[in-house]
C-alpha angles and dihedrals in degrees: 000000000000117000091243091057091054090050090052092050092050091047093051095050093045092051092045092050091049092050093049092047090051090063101242095169094107110109118238099171132358132202092235140357091264122079113271122217101226102220135115094264093057091045092054091046093052096039099086095051093043091048091051091053091044096055097037093053123080115237117233112226121213123215099266092049090055090046090050092053091051092047093046095052092045091051088060088076094052102027096122100052092042090048092051092047092052091050090056094054096047106131099182134070121252091252090064094051091045090057091048090049091055089060088056096051110124089219090061091050093046093048089050091052091050093049090051091048091052088054091052095248117152092215089067091053094053093040093052093053094044091051093045095054092041090053091051093047093045094047093050092054093045094052094043097050100036093197116185118244118240092246090067092066093224096116125238096317132147121234102166151190086049134150095193110113089219086068097047100095098121110104117007108247093199090053096046092048091047093051091046089053091046091052092054095043090050090058091054098036105026094166088065095047093116090052094052094049094043089055090048090050091052089053089055091052090049090059090056094046091048089056094242100114144026120236091256090055091056095047093047090043089056091052094046092049095047095045092046093053097038092050090056093045090049091054091051091049091053091047092051091051 
């Protein structure tokens, strides 16, 4: 098994153990007024109705999300010089950013949510749904835009629709998944909100330094991830009321 795969497995189990030890069994929001058996069967049963509500409800953007969208789209015009400037001020080796990037892998986040679900922890249920909808939203934008990654040397151009992963720069999937995870964790552990979002931001920087994404991709990825998760959590809050 590749070294990176082992790192991912260790990360998942460490995070899951920490979450269980922290006592995350207190319910914040529930899908319905009745008790929900948090297992994969119940998730699949509820998924169609939750998905319908998710995509037929209009998300409410907060100020920083709107600002992020404006910044992200403006960065499209200066992506290359900003990218090159950031590369020049990189103070850490590639190994460091590779390790940070692993923490932002959507597969790590999804595996963590499933482990928590299997242990009957509500956090896993919310995290799974937030990550699922973020993954769908992120993938749709990636395929539609077909933006070339920096490592291709083609500049920040669009070649979509495109299913080639080399043309899946917009937005950053690692960043969007990390900010979706940070949004959910902040609801359960609000005192650590700064920590969650700082970690997510570092993941975004790692994707630039690893030549996988342009600055605009990271900014827009942060917005997509946060909006995707917060929209789901908002629906659950309304349902619980």
